N, C-alpha and C positions, 0 to 999 in steps of 0.2 A: 383706449389704453389696454383694456382687458380682453380684446378680441384674440382668438387663437391665431398663432403664427403657423404657416404651413409646416414648419419643421417639427411642430409639437405633435402632430397626429399621424405622421408618416413613419412607418417602420424603416429604419435604414436598410438599404439593400446589402446583401452579403458582399464582402470585398475579398480580394485575393489575400490580403493580409489583415491583421486586426486593425480595427478603427482606433485612432489615437484620441484619447481624452486627456487634456491637460487641465489641472485644477490649480488656480492661482490662489494660494493661501493654505495654511495648515492648521486652522483652528477647529473647534468642535463641528462646525457645519461641513467643512471639508472631510473630516473624519467620518461623519455620518453618511456623506455621499459615497465615499469609498466602501463603507460597510454595506450600504444599500446595493451598490453595483456588485459587490462580491457575493452577496446573498442571492442575487438574481442570476449569476453566472457570468463568467468573463471569457467564454470561449472565443468571442469575436472582438474582444476589447483589450486595449492596453491603457492603463491609467498612470499618469505621471503627476505627482503632487509636488508643488514647488512652495516651500515655506521659508520665510526669512529667519525664523527662529531656529535655534540649534536643537530644540527639543522635539520629541514626538508630540503629536497633538495631545493636549491636556485639557482637563476640565476647568474651565474658567469660572463655572458656578461655585466651585469649591476653593477659589483662589485665596479666600481669607484664611484657610487652613495653612497655606504656605507662608503667610505673614508671621505666624507664631511658631511654625514648625518647618524650618527650611529643608528638612529631610523627607517631608511627606511626598508620596508618589501620587501625582494627579494624572498620570498617563491614562488616556482613554483606551478601553478595549484591550484585546489580546494582541500583543506585539507580533505574534506569528502571522497576522494578516499581511504585514508589510514584507514578509518573506515570499509571498505568492509571486510566481514568475511574471504575472501580468500586471503587477503593481510596483511602481518605483516611487520611493519617497526621497526627495532631494532636500536636505536641510541646509540652512544657511544660505539659501538662494533667494535673493530679493528680485521680484519681478519688476523690471525697469520699464518695460513697454510691451505693447501688443500690436500686431499687424494683422487685423482681420481680413484684409484684402488678400494676403498671401497665407493666412492661417499659421502664423508663427508667434511665439512668445519669446521675449528677450529677458535674460536674467543676468544679474551681477552676483558673483560669488567669490569673495576675497580678491576683487579686482578683475577676475576672469569673466569674460562675456560668453554666454552660451545661448543657443537658439533651439527652441523646442517646437517642432511642427505639430499641428493638431487638426483633427477633423471636428472635434467639439471642444469648446472652451467653457469651463465653469469658473466664474469669478466668485471666490469666497474670501475676499480680502478683509472682511470684517470692518472694524472701526478703530479710531484712535480716541484716546481720552482728550476731551476738550481742554485747552489751555486758557488761562486768564490773560487778558491784555491790560494788566495793571503794573505799575512800577514795582520792581522786585520780583516779578513772576518767575524769572530765571532761577530763583532760589527755592522754588517749590518742587514737590514730587507729585507724581501721579500714581494711579492704582489700576493698572491694566494688564500687566504681564508678570510672569514669574520673576523676571529680573527686577521689575518695579518693587514687588513686595519683599524680595530678598534684600534689596538696597535699603528699604525702610527698616527691616530687621537689624541690619548691620549699623545703620545710622543711630538707632535707639541705643544699641549696645555701646557704640563709640562715644556718643554724647554723654551717656551715663558715667562712663569712666572719666571723660574729660571734665565734666562739670561737677562731678562728685555729689550729685543730687538727682532727684526724680526729674526726668525729661518732661518738658511741657510741649504738647503737640496741639496743633489746630488743624481741623479738617474742614475745608471749605466745601460745602455741599451736604445737605441733610436728607439726601435720598437713600435708596437701598445700599449702594456701594459706600457712600459716605459714612453711614452708621456702622456698617460692617468694618470699615477701615478703622474708625474710632474705637470700636470694641476690641479689635485686634491689637491696637497700640496700647490699650489699657492692659490687655493680657500680657504684653511685653514689659509691663511695669511702669509705663509712662502715664502721665495725666493727659486728658484729651478734652478739647472743646470743639463742638460742632458749630460751624458758622453757616447759617441758612438765611438767605434773603427773604424767603417766604415767611408768612406769619406763623407757621408751625412746621414741624418735621414731616418729611415725606408728603409734602403738600400736593405732589402730582398724583398720589395714590389714595390719600386719606382726606376726608373732610375735616372741618375744624374741630369737631368734638373728638374724633379719633386722634387727630394730631395732638390735641391737648393731653389726652390720656397717654399717648406714647411718650410725650415729654416728661410726664411724671415717672413713667417706668424707667426710662433711660437715666433720669436724674438719680433714681434709687440705685442704679448700677454704677454710679460714680462718674457718669458722662455729663459734663456741663454743656450748655447750648447758648449761643448768641443768636437770637431770632429777630427777624424783621429788619435787619440792617445789612447792607451789602459791603464787602471788603473794598477798600480803596487802594491799598498798597501793602506790600510786604516789607517790613523794616529790617535792616541789618546794621551791625556795628562796623567799625572801620576794617575789621578783619574779614568781613563778609559773612559772619555768623548771624543767622536769623535771630531776631529778638522779639518780634511780634507782628501782628496784623493790624494796620491802621484801618479803622472802619469809616464809612461815609459820614457818620455823625461825630467824627474826630475822637471817638473812644479808641482804646488800643487793647487788643486781646494778646496777652503775653504768650510767646511761643518760641521754642528752640528749633522746631521743625514744623513745616507746613505741608499738608497734603491737599491736593485739589481733586475733587470728585464732583464735577458739576455737569456730567453728561458725556456723551460720545458723539463723534461725527463720522459718517461713513467714509471709508477709504476708497473713494471713487476716482483717484487721480489717473488711473489707467484709461479712463474715458474722457479725460480733459487734455487740452493742449497746454502749452507753456503759459498762456494767459488765463488758464482756469476755465476756458470755454469748452463745452461739449464737443467732442470730435469723433471720428470714425463712424458716425451715424448713430451714436448712442443718444438716448433721451434721458436727461437727468431730472430728478425730482426737485420740487421747489426748495426743499431742505437738504438737497444732496441725495446721493444714492442713484443707482441705475434703475430706471423704471422697468418693471417686469409685467408680463401678462399673468393671468391666473395659472398658466402653465410654467411660470418662472423663466420664460424666455425674454431676453432683452430685445431692443429694436434692431439689433444687428444679427443677421442669420448666423446660426452656429455658435452663438454666445449666450450663456445662461448666467443668472446671478442668484445667489442664495445667501441667507443669513443677513447680517447687519448692513451689508452694502446694497441690498435689494430694497427698492422703494415700491411699495404696493399701496394703492389708494392714498398716495401722498405721505406715507409713513415709512420710516426705517426704525426698527425696534431691536434693542439688544437683549432679546430673550431667547432662551434655548429651544423652547417648544416650537415656535414658527420656523426657526433655522432647521431643526430636524425635519419638520414637515416639508419644507422646500427641498431639502436634500433628497428625500424619498420621492418627491414628485419628479425631479429631474431624472433620477435613476429610472423611474417608471416610464417616463417619456422616451428615454433613449432605448428602452426595451420594447417600444411600440405601444405603450399604454396611453391613457388620456386623463390621468389624475389631475385634479385642479386644487389650487390653494384656496382655502375657505376664508382667509382673512386672519388678522392677528388676534390671539388670545392674550390679553394684557394682565392676566391674573399674576399676582406677586405675593411672595411670602418672605418675611424678614427672617434671616438666620442669625439671631442673637440669643445667646444663652440666657434663659429666664425671661425673655421678652417675646411674647406671642403676638404676631401681627400678620394679617392676611387681607388682601383686597382682590376682588374679581368682578367681572361683568360691568354693568352700569353702576359703579360704586357711588357716583355723584348724582344719581337719579335724574339724568338729563332727559330720559324718555318722557314724552308728554303725558301728563296726568299719572305718572308713576307714584307708587305708594311707598313711604319709608316707615319701617317698623323698627324702633330704636330702644335699646336699653343702655343706660349710662350710669356708671358709678364712679365719679371723678376721684373720690377718696381712695379707691382701690386701683385706679388706673385701668378700669375696664370699660370698654365701649363696644357694643355689638349693634350692627344695623343690617337689616335685610331689605332689599329693594324689590318690589313686585309690581305686577300689572295693577291697574286700578281696582280690579276685583279681588286682589290679594291672593290670586291663584298661581300665576306664572312667575317663576323666579327670574329676576333680571340682573341681580348682582348683590354684593354685600361687602361689608367691612367688619373686621374683628380685631380688637386690640385688647391685650391682657388675658383673654381667653378665646383662642381661635379654634377650639375643638369642633364647632359645627362646620368649619370651612371644608374639611375633608369630605364630609358626606354631602354637603350642599353643592359644591362646585361642579360635580358631574351632572347635576340637575339644572344647570343654567339653561334658560329658555324652555324649561319644561314645567308642567304643573306640579306643585308641591303636594305631597301626600297628606298634609295637615296644614292648619293655619300657620302663618310665618312666625307668630309669637312662640309657637311650640319649639322652635329651633333656637331660641335665644337661651342658651344654657346658663348664662350668667344670671338670668332673672330668677333662677331658683324654681322653675316650674317642673322639675323632675327630668327624667331622661327624654331626649328627643325621640320623635316617632321613628320606628324602623323604616329604613329606606331600601326599597327593592329597585336597584338600578336596572333600567332597560339595557338590553344587550348593546345598543349602539351608543350608550353614554360613554364618554371618554373618562376613564378612571385615571390614567397617567397621561397628562398633557405633554410632558417633556418628550415622550416617545410615542404619543398618539395611540395608546393601547386602550381598547374598549373593554367594558365589563364583560361583553360576550367572549372576547379573546381569553380573558381570565377564566371564565367558566369552561371554555373549551379545553384549556390546558389542565384544569383541575379534573375534568371528566375524562381525560385521556383521548384527545382528538388526534394524537399521532403527529402533531406539528413539531414536537421535540424528538429526541432520540427515543424511538420506540413509541408505543401507543399507551403506555401505562399512565395512570393519573399522577399528576404532580401533587404531593401531599405535604410539602414543606415550603417555607418562604424562600430559602435560597434557590430551590429548584424552580419555583415559579418566576423568580427574578431572571434566572438564566434562560428560561424558556421564552418569556414574553418581553423582557427588557423593562417591564414596569418596575418602578421604584429604584432604578439604578442610577438616576442622576440627582435631582434635588431631594428626593426622598420624602416629600410631603404627602405622597399618596400611600405610603407603606402601611399606616394603621388601617385604612380602608381596604387595601389589598389583602391584608391578613384576615380581616373580618369577612370579606367576600369568599376567600378560600375556605375558611372554616365553615361558613354557611353552606357552600356547595358540597363539601365533604359530608356534612351532616345530612343533606338531602339525599346523598347517595348511600346513606347507611354506614358511612365510614366514620367511626368515632375517633375524634382527636383525643386520645387518652393522655391523661396527666398522671396516670398511676406510676408509682415508683418502680414496681416490678409485678410479677404474678402474685406475690405474697401480700402486697399492700396496694389497695385502690387509691390511696392518698398520694398526693405529690410530696416531694421533700419538704417544702415550706409548711404544708398542712400537717405533716407528721411531726415536724419540729414543734409547732405550736401545741399540738395535742400532747406530746411528751412533756413539754414545759408546763402546761396547765395542770396535768395530773401528777407531775413530779415523779414520773416513772424512771427507774434506774437500771433496768436489766432488759436484755433482748427478749427473753421468754415472756416477761410481763407485757412488753410492747406488742409482741406478736400475738399473744393471747387476747389482748384488748383490741387491736386494730387490724389483725390479719384479714385478708380479703374474704376468706370463707373457712369452713371447718378444716378442709385439707391444709390450707395455708397455716391456720392457727396451730395445727398439730405437727407441722413440719419444722425444718431447721433453717429455713431461709435460703438465700442464694448469695452469689458473689457480688450482687448489686446491693441488696438491702442490708446485708450484714455489715459491711464497712460503712454504709451510710448511717445506719443506726449507731454504730460505734462512734462515728464522727459527731452525730447529734448529741450523744451522751457526753462526749469529751468537751463539746462546745458549751454545754450547760453547767457542768459541775467541776471541770478541770481535774477530775480524779485520775489516778494513774491508769493509763490506757490498757494495761494488760491484766489488771486485777478483776476479780469477781466475774470470771467468764468472758470478759471482753477481749481477751487475747485471741480467742478463736474466731472473733468477728473481723479481725484486722486483716489488711492486705499484708503481703509478705514483708514489705519494708517496715511497716509499723510493728509487726510482730518481732522483728529483729532490732528495732530502733536504729536501723541503718539501711542504706540503699544497697540492694543486691545488684551486682554487676554481671556482665555477660558470661563470666566463667564461674559464677557461684560464690565468688568472694564478695566482700562488702567494703563500702567506703566509710570513712570516719571524717566528720565535718564539725569541728568545734565552732561555737559561736564566736564571732569577732565583731562586736557591736560597732556599727558605723565604719568598719574597716580599720579601726584603731586598735593597735596591739603593742604591747611592750616588748623590748628585746628579750627579756627573761622568758616570756611566754613563747616567743618565736623559737628560742633555744630549746624549750621543752618539746615543741612540735617537731623540730629538726631531729632531736634525739630519738623520739618515738619512731619517726620515719626510718632513721638509720638502724635502730635496734630490730625493727620488725620488717625491714626490707620493703618498705611501702613506696609506691609511686606517689609523687607530690605534684599538685597542680593548683595554681592560683585561679579562683573562679571569677566569673563575671560579677559576682555579688561581693567582691572584696573580702574573701576569706580563703582558707587553705584546705584543700580536699586531699585526703590520704587514701589511696586505693590499694586493694590487694589483701585486706585483712580477712582471716577466716572467722567463722562464727564464734568459735571458742576463744579467739584472741580478743574479741571486742571488750569483754569486761576488764581484761588486763590493761589494754590500751586506755580505756576510759578512766580507769583508776588513776593512772599517771596524770591524765589531763585534768581530771576533777581535783586531784590533790594540788595541782598547780593553779587552781582557781578558775578553770574553764568549765564550760557546760555544753550540752548538746545544742547544735545549730539547727536541729530538726529538719535537715535536708530531706528526710524521708517522709514527712507528714504533709497532709493537706492543711497547711498552717502558714504562719509567717515564715518566710525564708530569710530575707536579708533586708536591711535598710542601708542603701548605698548613699555615700555622701562625698562631696568634694572637701577640700581642706578648710574652706570657709574663711571667716574674717580673722581667725586667730593667726593665720600665716599669709593668706593671699591678699595682695594689695587691692584687688577688685571686690573682695568679699564685703557684704554689708551686714551679714548676721553670722553667728557661730553655728554653721551647719553641722559640724561634727558633734557638738554637744547636743543639738536637737536630735540628730540621727540616733545617738546612743540612748537618749531619753525615750524615743519612740520604740527602738528595738527592745529595750528592757521592759517597756510597758506591754507590748503586744507579743512577746515571745511565748511560744507554746499555745497560742490561740488557734484552736481547730476551726476550720471553715470549709465551705463546700468545695473549694479548690485552693491550691497554694496562692499566696499573694505576696507582693513585694512592695516596698516603699523606697523612695529616694528623696534626698534633701540636698538642694543646691543653694550655695551661699550668695548667689547673685543671678542676674538674668542671663549670664553666659551659659548656665545650665550644664556644668561639667558633670554632674551626677546623673544626667539623663532622667530627671525625675518624672518628666511627662510620659516616659515609657513604662511607668510603674502603675500598679493599682491605685496607690495613693502617692502623689508627688507634691513635695513642698518646695517652694522657691522663695528665697528671701527678697524682700524689697526694703527700701529705706524706711518704710513705715511698719514693717512687720513681716508677715508671711502670706504668700498666696498658696492656696491648696487646690490641687487638681485631682480628679478622681476618674477611674474607669480606664486606665491605660494598661497595656501589656504587650509583650513581644510574642513569640511563638509563631504558629503557622498563619494566624490571622491577626497581625499586629494592630494595635489601636493606640492612639495618643489620648492621654487623659485630658479631661475638659475642666475648665475653671469652676470650682464650687463656691469659693469665697476668697476675698482679697484683703490684704493689709491687716491680718489677724495678730493679736498678741499671743503669747505662748499658751496661756490657759484656754483661750477660745479655740485656737488651732487644735489642741488635744481633745477638747470636748467634741468638736465637729468630726474628727477622725474616729473617736469612740462611737459616735452615733452612726456614722457611715458604715463602719465595719460590722457593728452589731446588727444593723438593719440588713446588710448584705447576708450575713450569716443566717438570719432568720427567714429571709424571703427568697434566696436564690435556689435554683434547682441543683441537683446532684452534679458535681464536676463542672459547674458553670462559672467561668471567670467573671470578674467584675464588669468587664467591658460588655460582654454579651448580656449579662443580667441587667445592666443599666440601659442598654438599647431596647430590651424587650419589656421593660416596665411601661405601663400605661403612662404616657407623659414624659418618658425618658429622663433626661437630665433635669428638666424642670421639676418633675416629681421628686427627684432626689434632693434638689435644692429646697423644695417646700418642706420635706420631711426633716432634713438634717439641719438646715439653717433657720427655717421659719417655724419648725415644730408643728406642721399642719395637722399631724395625727395625734398630737398631744402625748407622744411617747418618748420625748427626748430624755427626760429624767430617768425613765425606765431603762432605756438603752445605756445611758451612762452608768447607772447602778449595776447593770449586768457586766459591763466592762470592769468596773471597780472590783466586783466580786471575783472575776477572773484574775485580776492583778493580785488580789489578796490571797488567792488560793494557789498561785503558781508554785510548782515544784519541778526542778530539773529532773527529767525522766531517768537520765543515767545515774545521777546521784542517788535517786530513790532505788534504782535497781541494785546498785552496789551495796546499799545498806541492808538488803534483804536476801538471805541465802536461798529462799524459795524462788525468788524472782531470778536469781542467777542460774537456777537449774535449766532454764530455757535455752541457755547459750552453750549448747554442746552439739558437736557435729553428729554424733551417733549416741542416741539415748541409751542403748544397751551396752555400749562400750565407750564411755565418756572420754577415755584417754586416747582413742584412736584418731589418727590424722587422715584427712582425705587426700590421698595421693593423686587423685585425678586433676588436681589444680596444678597447672604447669605454666611457667612464665618464660619469656624470652627477653634478654637484655636489649635495650634500645635507647640511644641517646643518653647513656649513663644511668638509666633507670630500668624498670621492667614493664612488660605488658603481657596480657594473656596470650598464650600460644594458640595458633590456629590449629584446626583439626589435622591439616597436612603436616604441620610441624610436630604434632604429637604422634603421628602414625608410625614412626620408626626411627632408627638411629640416623643421625645426621652425618653423611659422608662427603658433603659438598664444601665443607669449610665455612658453612653458614653460621648463624647465631647458635650459641650454646643454650640448651634447654635447662631450666632450673626447676626442680620440683618444689612442692609446697614448702613454705618456710615458717619458722617460729622464732621467738626471740633469740638474740645472739648467744645467750647462755646455753642454748641447746642446739646451736646451729650445726656443730660437727656431727651430731647424731642424725639430723634430718635433712640438711641441705645437701643434696647430691646432684650430680650431673648425669645426663643421659647422652 
């Protein structure tokens, strides 16, 4: 079966025209094959990819993200690759048949039949979700494609509205995908029960001890399980609505929606005739799939198979790592190489928030005389096992549940001698830090993309494999250069550790210094200032300056605003007093955002987007009197543009007198708390989202932080407030509130992840207090919550431990710090207006306070104004174009100062 085929070792002769490669299938394996061909050169090739889905190839490993976020983009790679003249992607084209004798592929696309000739055919048709053959199975859903998970999302929302209660779901199958599906359904606000015929969850990957530990962990996450009994039928009412799953023991699991995730079967129908028998000369595996050699060739000349449809050593596996390897091998063979497939790597890692599970190698210790070293703590849901050779030296496999931290370092050592006794790597046993592991160059660090430790070292040391030969000194650059860590992400901690070790060997220090004036990082400086209760920049510089020169200096534009932010975070004092005004950025010094023409914007706070008609009238009157441009922002408030510096106090006096305050659109602080209308008006709302949004905004207003942050509150699972796109998102459930953390928009958007569910009001606020204060204390300068959360050791799991479980014992301290902020809050503009000395800062020209800056010029547009361009300012307008309007002041003085040019 694994003997080389002649086509595998012969370099194709040059042809008059490009050789045609047709790829049947458009999943991750097909995408990786095209990438591999593209990277090797397409001078003599043309590739046509035929995919029945309407999407570009997407990441199925991350499919769970699309269940809870239908807008997430899972597209693989750079779309520009598909614009290459030698690559054609045909979407919506179902491959209906192949004719190897004549080298053609037949497709159906919206009823139209097309034929594609080929010189080489790559079958990457993947697999289908296995369906159950029990009564009522037609009423179940599967979990395989984007359409599948989008349908589930819509079904949960529709049933929630229809039933008027929490939707009950049942997931048949307790493997990786089944658990991820159940966790996603819970995130959507549903209840979920996992039905597994085996005696414990993930019984294909975990032994009994690990399975029992996993069961305790998922139960703590609100996921119920029906174990050891198989389903017999799906029950429905007279209207066809699912009501439950009848089990083989005659018990019933109540359910409104049933998902089946019991495995996959290879899509090998192109190699079968109408009776399901192998045809065209293909050999099929005992469990389906096209039998391949170690060069990924099928038994039909000119036809290759990769990914889940390929059967090697009697197995077809739905894992990304072997699919990528097969794709690379076929590309290598077509370019004259002789790469071979080494066999399947069955390592798995469960992707559930707060549930750490990993399995690799000979996890069940089936190797003769193998040794199992186990630590188990059932009460904590922790189980760790390392399998070694009889002499306890060679690593054969392992299982980790509850604490999988050793997995990342051990997995590349599979089949190699351990640097210490196996017990030293059982972190949960409390034996201290695991021994340092120096990975050999040929050890595979990233199995998804087959990247070795040596390749990482080469990139860090400047091998020239990327653009230029300069060393890669950051994680994003290393990912871009090597592809390591770009798919499942489980290798990222080890990737970062290896990069930093290599930089250190080269004498390149990975500095955490804030700037040249402070050797400390922002979190370190924050704690030092807090511990010593320092309150001025000179005192902080004198105490913690990097050297004598730094201590005698005045700081820089990095450390000065950072220290000002730290001081404001800790004592909530007026930000411009006691010398702090000179530390601030331009916007903070003016308590307003400077615009491109030197004018400023005015943004009054509108908590939760709720505003009375009287206050709207005041805002409208200010805009009219001062000739300001008005814009409703994405944060549900009104922005007034075009105010001069000296006009700001006049404008704010009117707004403050009307009961409004600064929205702090200029600060590294809370911006807005966006909300939907909630249960007070909406027929779908289950909680009063407006009241909660106002409560949160009034609590966290004025809170200075490493970066701006935003909140959102949605009154039901329909998520109209887009809460999961915020740093803290709150979504109502029938039982309380779910809180999500670490989301943001911007250049690198991230969706917030679930921190805790079904909280009452008081618990919700205490968790948000802890989360924000922990972020403020430990994040780097200008670091958003999403990046901070990603880079924490342990990521979201660590955040959950600190915020929910109080693992550091600082919850009360964090809450007290937030309460101190709330108690000391004072509106900055109200404080400014009450002090004549503070008002002196708001003058255009210090030496001539009554002078108006005539360089500010506007152009009428759509009934309002905008800043004039340089061309429009350059001279008189003789073209009949827009009239230029010079700088403006309130209407009472308009005749003297508003002039036309």
